[in-house]
Structure formats: C-alpha cells, structure tokens
N, C-alpha and C positions, 0 to 999 in steps of 0.2 A: 559403565559408560564414561565415567569420569576420566579414565586414562586415555580414551579415544578422542578424536578431534571432531571439528565441525567441517563438513564438506559442502562445497557449492558447485552444482552442475550448472554452468552458465556464469559468465563474468560481465554481464551487461550493467546498465545503470542501476537497476534496483538491487542486484547482488552487491554492487560496489557500495551503494548507500548503506546497506545493512552491515557489510563488513567494516566500513569506515566508522560507523556508529559504534559497533562492538569494540573495535580496537581503540577508538578515541576515548571511550569511557572505561576501558579495561574490564569490560564485562566478561570477556573470555580471552585467554592468552593467544596472541597473534601467532605464535609458533605452533599452535595446535589447530590452526585454521588452514584448510586446503581448498583450492579451486581448480576446476577442470572446465575447459571450453575448447571447442574445435578451433576457435580463433586464438592461436597462441599469443598473439600480440596483446589481446585483452587480458589474458592471464598474467603475462609478464608486467603489464602496466599496473594491474591491481597488486601484484606481488611487490613491485617497487614502491608503490604509494603507501600500502598498508603494512608491509613487512610480513606478509603471510607466505605460505608455501603453495607451489603449484604441483599438480599431479599430471603425469604424462598420459594417463589412461583412466577410464572409469573404474577399471579393476583396482588400480592403485588407490584411487580415491576411496572406494568402498572399504578396502583393506585397512585404511588408516582412520576411518571416521565412523562414529557411532550415530551421528545425526547428519542426514543428507538434505540439503536445501535444493529443491527442484526449481531453479530460477531461470526457466526457459519459457518461451511463449506457448500458449495452449496448443497451437498447431504442431508443435514439435514434441509434445508429450509422448505420443505413441512410440516414436523411434527412440526417444531417450529411455523410456521405461523398458523397451525391448533390449536396449544395450545394458541396462542395469540388472535386469532379471537374473542372469546366470550367477550373479555374485551376492544376491541378497539373502538375508535370513530374518527371522522374527525379532532379532535383537536390534535391528537397525530402525531408527525413527526417521520417517520422511516428513519434510516440511514443504508444502507447496505454496507458492505465491501467485499462482495463475488463476485468472478469472474463469469460472465455470467448470473447473476440474474438481469432481467430487472425490471424497476419500474412497468411496466404493470403486470408482473407476481405477484409482491408483492400485489398490490391493488386488483388484481383478486382473489388471494387466500384468502385475508382478506375480500373480498366482501365489500370493503369500499374505498371511494375516499380519503383516507388519503394522506397527502403530503409525498413525498418520495424523499430522496437524495441518489443517487447511487454513490459510491466511489470506486476507485481502488487504494489502497495504496500499498506500498511494504515493505519488511522486514527491510530495514534500518531505519524504524520508531523506531526499537528497540534501536537505538543509537542516536535518535534525528535528523537523516539525511534522513528522508523519502521523497518520491516524490509521491504525491497523485493527482489523476485525479478525477474530480467530475462533476456530472450533476444533474438536479433536475426536478421534475414535475412542471407544471405551477402554481399550488396552494401553492407552498412553498413561504413564505413571504421573502422579502429581508432581514429583520432583522434576521430571523431564519437561512437563508442561510449564512449570514455573520458570525453568531455565529458558525455554524458547520465548516465553512472555518477556523475560528480562532482556533478551537479545533485541526484540523489537522495541521495547520500552527505551532502549538506548538511543533510538532514533525518533522518539515521539511518544504517543499514547497508545494504549492497547485496550480493546473491548472484546469480551468473550460472548459469543452468540451460539445459538443452536444452528446446526448445519442447514436446516430448512430455511434460514434467513440469509445465507451467505450469498445467494444471487441478488436478492433485493438490496443488500447493503452496498453493493457495487455502486448503485445510483446515489448513495448517501455519502460515501467517503472516497471511493476510488475514482469514479468518473467525474465527480463533482468539482475538482479543481478546474476542469475545463469550463464549467459553467461560470465560475468566478472570473476566470481569465477573459471569457467572452464579455461578461458584464463590465470588467475593467477596461477592455478595449473600446467598448461602446462609449464609456464615460470619457476616456482619453480622446477619442475621435471628436466627440462633441465639444470637449474643452478646447481642443486645438482649433476647431471651427469657430469658437467664440473668442479666439485671440490669446489663449493661454498656451505657453510652450509645453511640449510633450513631457519634458523632464520634470518640470514643476508639477504638472498635472499628475504624473505617475507617483511622485513622492507624496502628494496630498492624498491620492486615492489609496495607496498602500498603508499609510498611517491611519487613515480612516477605517480601513478594513481591520487593521490590528486592534485599534481602539474599540471598534464595534464588537469584535469577537470577545474582547475582554469584558465588555459590559454584558454581553449575552451569558457569560459565565457567572454573573452575579446571581446568587440563589433566589433573591426576591424579585428579580426582573424578568418578565416574560417578553418574548418578541413583540406581542401586542402592546404591552406597557411601554416598551422602548420606542415603538413607533409613535405612540401618543406623546411621549416626552419630547420628541423632535418636532411634532406637528402642532404649531400654534394656530389657533382659529384664524382663518382668513389669511394665513401666511404662505410663504413660498413652498414649503415642503408639501402641503396639501395639494397645491397645484400640480406638483410633480407626481404625487401619488395618484391623483385623479386620472392622469394619463395611463399609469400602470393598470389601474383598475378597469379603465375603459377598454384596454386591450387584453383583459383577462390574464394578467401576469401570473397570478397564483395557479390558475388552471393550466397555463402553459408549462409551468415548472412541474406540476403534477404529471402532465402527459409526457413530458420529457423523461422524467425519472422512471415512469412505468415502461416507456419504450426501451430505456436502458436495461431494465430488469428482464423484459421480454427477450431482448437480444442475448443476454447472459444465459437465459434458459435454453435458447436455440443453440448456443455454442456449447452448452453443458455436456459433460461426459460423466 
C-alpha cells in the first residue's frame, strides 16, 4: 500500500482541513494525495492550495489510491458507495468521517469485506486543533491504522474507541463545539449589554476558554476542584453559579448530549 496514494471522495471543509494538515506537517507526500468531487471548482481550489492531485472520476481515484477517505455527508453515502462498488477490492482501506455511518453499512453496501476505519472528527480540524475519535474493523492492519491515526493527529488529537461508542462520542467531541459557541455567544451578548464592546469581550472569552482548557489538562486538578478554586465564599462566582444550578444547568447539558446521541442513532446506518 505504500506505493499507492490517499484518495478523498469529497472536497469540502473537513476534507480540506485533513489534507492541509497532512500536507502542512509533511505526514504524507502531497503528490500522492488525490481528490475527487462532483464540484470541480472545489477540487481545483484544494489542488491549488495544497499542491495535491485531482481525479477526473471515482474509477481513476480508486486506481491510484490504496486508502480512500469517504468525506461526504451521511445522506450521500448510498450513492457514493454505489459508484465506488464496481472498482473496489479487499486491498482498499476505507476511512469514513461521517456521523452515524457504521463500518458494517459500508462493507454491506460495497458487498466487500474491505478494511474500514470509522472516524468522528470535529470542525476545529480547520485550525489544527481537532479532536478525532476512531475505531476499526478487525481486518485493518496495525500499520495502516497507525498511518491513518497519524494523518488525523496532524490536525489535532486522536482517541481510539470501540465502535459501540461512536454514536455517543458525537455529543462529546463532534457536536460539542456548537455548545461552546452558544455559551460564548451568550457571554458576549451579556457583556455587550453591560457596556463592554464585542471585540474586547470575545478576546477575553477566548483566552479564558484556552486557559481553562489548559488547567483542565493538569493531572491533579478535577473540574470540581477547579470550580472551588475560582469560587471564593460569598464572592461573585458563587452568585453566578447559583443561577446555573437554579436552572439545572448540568441536567440541561446531560439532556442535550443524550438528545444528540439519540439523533445519531436515528440517522445511523
């Protein structure tokens, strides 16, 4: 598989983030990366930016690549797999980045026991700060799995899970940036309402998020301990926290994450 390339079916934002991370860190040679998309403008834009190659058809892509990234939306999987099916064999490794699409669905649609790696990345891949969860079928070799891990690690961090947890993890890393953005928006709106300009508020909020994340990574500091560290008796922080507790903030987050997982299972194939 070393002499063959990496192929991407789909040239959207996530595919572009992965490709740019790979090329930027020289994890895999740009001249051996191919992309195919029905939107030729997207292909050409990615080719120009990253220095990769474009394929004029799925057949050409499969011919030149030993690893194929399925970088399309879940609703497009059926037609994409139908288009790929005539050209596949058990030596091709498939990598999916779509929510809810199981490895069994992919091999079933292809009618081929191809090795499959299922991943769940998130949009911070676009800035090299992604968090990707991965699982694999039993016939994926250790060498290939490590290679694909390194490709995602070029854009952030990677965690390996059992496939039975891949729907639940969507609420943890994939959909969760939206929760954080909503929280940030609410903080910004309140800050502006209290007379602080939006640009200043955003900078303070972003730096606070980054610093808080760094503290959460400290091995001896739990979230509970960090909350206590900020919360002086009779102080301002406890007044704010009292409002969150009054509105059952933790329960709300739990319900939201479970709703996310339920929807992933409904969409699952």
